[in-house]
C-alpha positions as CSV (number, residue, x, y, z in Angstrom):
1,X,97.8,116.8,86.5
2,X,99.7,115.1,89.3
3,X,98.8,111.5,90.1
4,X,99.9,110.3,93.5
5,X,99.8,106.5,93.5
6,X,100.0,105.0,97.0
7,X,100.2,101.5,98.3
8,X,98.2,100.8,101.5
9,X,100.1,100.5,104.8
10,X,101.4,97.3,106.2
11,X,98.5,94.9,107.0
12,X,98.2,91.8,109.2
13,X,97.3,88.4,107.9
14,X,94.8,87.4,110.5
15,X,91.5,87.9,108.6
16,X,88.8,85.8,107.1
17,X,89.7,87.0,103.6
18,X,92.3,89.2,101.8
19,X,89.7,91.9,101.5
20,X,89.3,92.1,105.3
21,X,93.0,92.5,106.3
22,X,93.6,95.4,108.7
23,X,96.5,97.8,109.1
24,X,99.1,97.0,111.7
25,X,100.4,99.6,114.1
26,X,103.5,99.8,111.8
27,X,101.2,100.3,108.8
28,X,99.5,103.2,110.5
29,X,102.9,104.7,111.5
30,X,104.3,104.3,107.9
31,X,101.2,105.9,106.5
32,X,101.5,108.8,109.0
33,X,105.2,109.3,108.0
34,X,104.3,109.4,104.3
35,X,101.3,111.7,104.9
36,X,103.5,114.2,106.9
37,X,106.0,114.1,104.0
38,X,103.4,114.5,101.3
39,X,102.0,117.6,103.0
40,X,105.3,119.3,101.9
41,X,104.5,118.6,98.2
42,X,100.8,118.9,98.0
43,X,98.3,121.0,100.0
44,X,95.2,119.2,98.9
45,X,93.8,116.4,96.7
46,X,91.0,117.3,94.4
47,X,90.1,113.6,93.8
48,X,90.8,110.5,95.9
49,X,90.2,107.0,94.5
50,X,90.5,104.1,96.9
51,X,90.3,100.3,96.8
52,X,87.3,98.8,98.6
53,X,89.7,96.5,100.6
54,X,89.8,97.4,104.3
55,X,93.5,98.1,104.5
56,X,93.3,100.6,101.7
57,X,90.2,102.3,103.4
58,X,92.2,102.5,106.7
59,X,95.1,104.0,104.8
60,X,92.9,106.7,103.4
61,X,91.5,107.3,106.9
62,X,95.0,107.9,108.1
63,X,96.0,110.1,105.1
64,X,92.8,112.1,105.3
65,X,93.8,113.4,108.8
66,X,96.6,115.4,107.2
67,X,94.7,117.0,104.3
68,X,91.5,119.0,103.7
69,X,88.5,117.1,102.5
70,X,88.9,116.4,98.8
71,X,86.3,117.8,96.3
72,X,85.4,114.1,95.6
73,X,86.5,110.7,96.8
74,X,85.3,107.4,95.5
75,X,85.7,103.7,96.3
76,X,86.4,101.7,93.1
77,X,86.2,98.0,92.7
78,X,88.7,98.4,89.8
79,X,91.5,99.1,92.3
80,X,91.8,95.6,93.9
81,X,95.1,93.7,93.8
82,X,94.1,91.6,90.8
83,X,92.3,94.3,88.9
84,X,93.1,95.0,85.2
85,X,95.8,97.7,85.0
86,X,94.7,99.3,81.7
87,X,91.1,99.6,83.0
88,X,92.3,101.0,86.4
89,X,94.6,103.6,84.7
90,X,91.9,104.6,82.1
91,X,89.3,104.9,84.9
92,X,91.6,107.1,87.0
93,X,92.2,109.4,84.1
94,X,88.5,109.5,83.2
95,X,87.5,110.5,86.7
96,X,90.3,113.0,86.9
97,X,88.9,114.6,83.7
98,X,85.3,114.4,84.9
99,X,86.1,116.2,88.2
100,X,88.7,118.5,86.6
101,X,91.2,117.3,89.2
102,X,94.8,118.6,89.3
103,X,95.9,116.5,92.2
104,X,94.7,112.9,92.3
105,X,95.5,110.4,95.0
106,X,95.0,106.7,94.3
107,X,95.3,104.2,97.2
108,X,95.5,100.6,96.0
109,X,97.7,97.5,96.0
110,X,100.5,95.6,94.4
111,X,100.9,94.4,91.7
112,X,98.2,96.7,90.3
113,X,100.0,99.9,91.1
114,X,103.2,98.9,89.5
115,X,101.4,98.0,86.3
116,X,99.4,101.2,86.4
117,X,102.7,103.1,86.4
118,X,103.7,101.2,83.2
119,X,100.3,102.1,81.6
120,X,100.6,105.8,82.5
121,X,104.3,106.2,81.7
122,X,105.0,104.2,78.5
123,X,108.4,102.5,78.5
124,X,108.7,102.3,82.3
125,X,109.0,98.8,83.8
126,X,106.5,98.2,86.6
127,X,108.1,99.4,89.8
128,X,107.7,97.8,93.2
129,X,105.8,99.7,95.9
130,X,106.8,99.3,99.5
131,X,103.9,99.5,101.9
132,X,102.8,103.1,102.2
133,X,105.1,103.9,99.3
134,X,104.0,106.7,96.9
135,X,104.9,107.4,93.3
136,X,104.2,110.8,91.6
137,X,103.3,110.8,87.9
138,X,103.2,114.2,86.3
139,X,100.8,114.1,83.4
140,X,100.7,116.8,80.7
141,X,98.1,116.0,78.0
142,X,98.6,112.4,76.8
143,X,102.2,112.2,78.2
144,X,103.1,111.1,81.7
145,X,106.5,111.1,83.4
146,X,107.5,109.5,86.6
147,X,108.7,112.4,88.9
148,X,109.7,110.4,92.0
149,X,109.0,107.3,94.1
150,X,109.4,107.4,97.9
151,X,108.9,104.9,100.8
152,X,108.6,105.5,104.5
153,X,112.3,104.5,104.7
154,X,113.4,107.3,102.3
155,X,111.5,110.1,104.0
156,X,111.9,109.3,107.7
């Protein structure tokens, strides 16, 4: 299974709450760059899991323009910035197993994503994710390995 962990695009700060922050034009552009680059590596996602926060939802809207409709996509409250990483990682793997997904995209936030990498690839320090950055974890059975991590700056 391939797990693509993606941070939302750049978001503005003018909102009533963190949950309501929207993507900036730069955030939309960065997400488009990463989507165009991802299309070279993956043709479709079987399962997409997205944070309920607006900026993550908008990131998925941008990404979804570049890929066929996934077999299943879900909004999970366990993918918010302060969510519990072990729970988020376990839930991601459980849904992937339930839907027999080979290619899974998770769109969420820092610091959660960095800690999820550490949960999924033991011995790896939590990496930082740039906005719209994507990390690929290749998982075989119980073992995961970090294949690559890219940002809009490394693919443009």
